[in-house]
DRENGU-685108 format. One record per residue (C-alpha): y, x, z. Coordinates in steps of 0.25 Angstrom, whole numbers, plus 5000, padded with zeros to 4 digits. Example, Ala and Ser with C-alpha at 12.3 -4.5 7.8 and 13.67 -1.06 7.14 Angstrom:
BEGIN
498250495031;499650555029;
//
This chain:
BEGIN
537057135450;535857045454;534757125461;533557165454;532357065455;531357155463;529957185454;529057155464;529057015472;528656995487;528456865493;527556815506;526656705507;526256705522;525356825523;525156855509;526156945502;526356915487;527157045478;527357005465;527657115453;529057045447;529357105433;528857015425;529957035416;529357185414;527757125414;527857185430;527957325424;527857425435;529257495438;529857585449;530457455457;529157395458;528257505461;529357525474;529457375477;527757365477;527957485485;528857425495;528257275495;526857325498;527157415509;527957305515;526857215514;525857315520;526757305533;526957155534;525857125543;526156975540;525557005526;524056985524;523856975508;524657045496;524656985483;525157065472;525456995457;526557005447;527356905440;527356865425;526156875416;525857015418;525557095431;526057225428;526257285413;526157425420;527157535422;528457505417;528957615408;530257555404;530857615417;530357755413;531357755402;532357875404;531557915417;531058075419;529658105423;530158125438;530657975438;529257945432;528358005442;529257935454;528957815447;527457825447;527557875461;528157735464;527257665457;525957745464;526757715478;526757565473;525257565471;525057615483;525857535493;524957415487;523657485489;524157525504;524557375508;523457345519;523657195514;522657165504;523357155491;522857075479;523557065465;523556955456;523656995441;524156875431;524256965418;524057105411;524057235421;524457355416;524557495420;525357505435;525057355435;523557395437;523857505447;524557405455;523457305454;522357425459;523157455471;522957295475;521757265483;521257175472;521657095460;521656955455;521856945441;522056835432;521256825418;522556865411;522456995417;522357125408;522457275414;522857395405;523157535411;523857595398;524557715405;524057835398;524457755385;525757745390;525857895392;525757895407;524657895417;524257785427;523257705432;522257815434;521757825449;521657675452;521157625440;519857715442;519857695454;519657535451;518857525439;518357655438;518857795432;518157765418;518557635416;520057675420;520057795410;519557685399;520657595402;521757705405;521457775392;521357665384;522457565390;521757445385;521857315391;520757265400;520557125403;520557055416;518757035416;518657185413;519557215426;518857125434;517557185430;518157335432;518657295446;520057305443;520357145448;519357065457;519456925452;520056865439;520556725439;521156635430;522756665428;522956515432;522256545445;522656675449;523856645458;522956545467;521756645467;522756755473;523256665483;522056625489;521556765488;522956805495;522656695505;521156735509;521756885512;522856825521;521956745528;520856855532;521256955545;522257045541;521557145548;520357135543;520957115528;521657255530;520557335537;519557285524;520657325514;520657455521;519157485523;518957445507;520157545503;519757655512;518357635508;518457655493;518957785496;517757835503;516257835504;515357715511;515057785522;516757815525;516857665520;516057605531;516757695541;518157635534;517457495536;516957505551;518357545555;518957445549;517957355557;518357415570;519757395568;519557245565;518657235577;519657315585;520657195583;519957085586;520256985575;519056995570;518556885580;519356785574;518956815561;517456785566;518056655572;518456615559;517356635552;516356575562;517356445561;517356445547;516356385538;515956525533;515656565546;514756445549;513856485535;513756635541;514656665527;514956815526;514156865537;
//
């Protein structure tokens, strides 16, 4: 018997890891094996000192068609609850990864696909991307927490209640995606972004991610304390001096940019 094809692929290109949803024949619908694979892969990448940036993408024309409802046929309520917990564990593993995680979307994103994207640090979307969150129309509940924290409560309700398809331009305006690029330029754009992130000092990058995430959960005064603690860790590490030297020797340093 041939071994089943893994639902998620992982390849490493120097210090950049590429995580690829690979159920194109099912429009990358999220099933239990994919949930378990995402959790395992991202936990491993989080512990991998050689990885400095992660790119999450998908094969085929659709990024993710949502949860694979076919796998629920013949299952009882207990199985469905366990399956949903597995998806939450997968999203959490992506969100908790200390390495910057950039998502690339090449096409439609539905339901659970949006949860995957909102667990990443930011999303670069092709101009062929659309979003839909039809969970209530499928007789279930989902995307009620991350979506409202990303685009606001009223906008989240409107998308969930209506199940309408949202064009990528609107998603950009609402902050669901960071940048829109032509479909033919998506791979090159993502490669450049990943390279720039991987080239930065890893401690400063990790602490920046942590400071933004922790700061978003508190008020400004406490957020400043979070940032000061991160700055002190950078100073204690000593790597900041190398950064200053690189800056001083660059064209940007000579022109006194970014000061």
